C-alpha positions in Angstrom: 5.6 -6.9 -15.6 2.6 -8.5 -13.9 1.8 -8.1 -10.2 3.2 -11.5 -9.2 6.6 -10.7 -10.7 6.6 -7.3 -9.0 5.9 -8.9 -5.7 8.5 -11.6 -6.2 11.1 -8.8 -7.0 10.2 -6.9 -3.8 10.3 -10.0 -1.5 13.6 -11.1 -3.1 15.0 -7.6 -2.5 13.7 -7.6 1.1 15.5 -11.0 1.7 18.8 -9.7 0.2 18.5 -6.6 2.5 18.1 -8.7 5.6 14.4 -8.2 6.2 12.6 -11.3 7.6 10.5 -13.0 4.9 10.6 -16.5 6.3 9.8 -17.1 10.0 11.0 -19.7 12.5 8.4 -18.7 15.0 4.9 -17.2 15.1 6.4 -14.4 17.3 8.9 -13.4 14.5 6.0 -13.4 12.0 3.8 -11.4 14.3 6.6 -8.8 14.9 7.4 -8.4 11.2 3.7 -8.0 10.4 3.4 -5.4 13.1 6.4 -3.5 11.7 5.0 -3.6 8.2 1.6 -2.5 9.4 3.1 0.5 11.1 5.0 1.3 7.9 1.8 1.0 5.8 -0.1 3.3 8.1 2.8 5.8 8.0 2.8 5.9 4.2 -1.0 6.3 4.1 -0.7 9.1 6.6 1.9 10.8 4.4 -0.5 10.6 1.5 -3.3 11.9 3.6 -1.2 14.8 4.9 -0.3 15.9 1.3 -3.9 15.7 0.3 -4.9 17.7 3.3 -2.5 20.5 2.2 -4.0 20.5 -1.2 -7.5 20.8 0.3 -6.3 23.7 2.6 -5.0 25.5 -0.4 -8.3 25.0 -2.3 -10.4 26.1 0.6 -8.3 29.0 1.9 -6.9 31.6 -0.5 -4.4 32.7 2.2 -2.9 29.2 2.6 0.1 28.6 0.3 -0.6 24.9 -0.3 0.4 22.8 -3.3 -2.0 22.3 -6.2 -3.2 18.7 -6.8 -1.1 18.6 -9.9 2.0 19.8 -8.0 1.4 17.2 -5.2 0.5 14.3 -7.5 4.0 12.9 -7.9 4.7 12.9 -4.2 1.3 11.4 -3.5 1.9 8.6 -6.1 5.3 7.9 -4.4 3.5 7.4 -1.1 1.0 5.1 -2.7 3.8 3.1 -4.2 5.4 2.8 -0.7 2.0 1.7 0.7 1.7 -0.9 -2.0 5.1 -2.3 -1.1 4.0 -2.7 2.5 0.8 -4.4 1.3 3.0 -6.9 -0.6 5.1 -7.5 2.4 2.1 -8.0 4.7 0.5 -10.4 2.3 3.7 -12.4 1.8 4.2 -12.4 5.6 0.9 -14.2 5.9 1.8 -16.7 3.2 -0.7 -15.1 0.7 -0.7 -14.5 -3.0 -1.7 -10.8 -3.2 -2.5 -11.0 -6.9 -4.8 -14.0 -6.5 -6.3 -12.5 -3.4 -7.1 -9.2 -5.2 -8.6 -11.0 -8.2 -10.7 -13.1 -5.9 -11.9 -10.1 -4.0 -12.7 -8.3 -7.3 -14.8 -11.3 -8.4 -16.6 -11.2 -5.0 -17.3 -7.4 -5.4 -18.5 -8.0 -9.0 -21.3 -10.1 -7.5 -21.9 -7.9 -4.5 -22.3 -4.7 -6.5 -23.7 -6.0 -9.8 -27.0 -4.2 -9.0 -25.3 -0.8 -9.1 -24.0 -1.3 -12.6 -25.4 0.9 -15.4 
């Protein structure tokens, strides 16, 4: 499944579940974007917290933290949640996340070409 199909599936599910995906006012759009941004930051925070625990375990023999291998599944789930919020934010702005990512990658190819080996 390509990224556009994944995004379409998510936005369709959001609409069926009663989340705003079409807006009558700029205020509605702003409020949904704000809610989704808070959700995104929360998911990134959960990822960061798990990574912090791994680091504490690596740096401190007395701390009973998870190994990176043990934490990887949970961390990937948090990244998936973050990706869903990115899809929602982009859709809420009327964007096409797949096209926007590809465009940005092209821009970065030019910007960082001198670093290639």
